[in-house]
N, C-alpha and C positions, 0 to 999 in steps of 0.2 A: 376393473376398479379394484384397488387394494387399500388396506388401511395399515398404517404403521404408527408406532409410538416412539416419541423422543421427548425426553425431559417431562414425562407425565402428560404430554399432549398427544391426542390421537389426531392424525392428519389423514385426510382422504386424498388419494392420488389416482388419477386415471393412468392406466398403464401406457397409453400412447404418449403421455407427458414425460415419461422416463427417458433419461439419456445416460450414456456411459461416461465414465470419469474423464476421458480425454476431451469429449465435447463440452462437459460441464466446466472443465478447467479453461478451455478456450472462451467460453461464454463469460466467465468472471475475470478473465485476464490473468490467470495464474498457471503455473506448471502443474501437471497431474501429481507430481511428487509433493508439491505444496499442499494440495488437498489431502493426500495420504497422511502427511505429517500432522495436519490439523485434526484429522479423524483420530489418529493415534493419541493425541493429547486431549481428546474430548471436546474439541472445538470445531470451527468451520461451519459450513452450511449443512442443514439437515440432509441425511442420506438414507438410502434403503440398502440393507445388506441382504441380497438374495441367497448368497452362499458365502463360504469362507473367502472366496476371491472375487465374487461378482457384486460390484457396488453400482448402484444407480442413483441418480439425482433427479428431482422433479424440477422442471423449468420454472414453475411458479415459485417453488421454495427458494431457488437460486435468486430469482428476481426480488423476492421479499427480503432475502438475506442481504443483497446489495443495497436495497432501500434503507434497511436498518443501519447501514454503515455510512450513509450519506452525511457529510459534514456541511453545515450551513455557516459560512463565514459570519462573524459578528455575533455568534451564539443564538441566532434565530432557529427555532425548531420547526 
């Protein structure tokens, strides 16, 4: 288990829940380069930087990020 901080919020992540960028991109339907571009602009789903080049994503965080972007036609929340 590890803890990481993003936007002032501490998130708990189980290490077996972590996936590499390519798998994360496939899970959310984007190209890996799109996730990299989002990270460089300070956006996109929460991620964990293990080293300068090693980026991991939590499956749960990706699922939550997708849920936050769900649009309900007609303005229903």
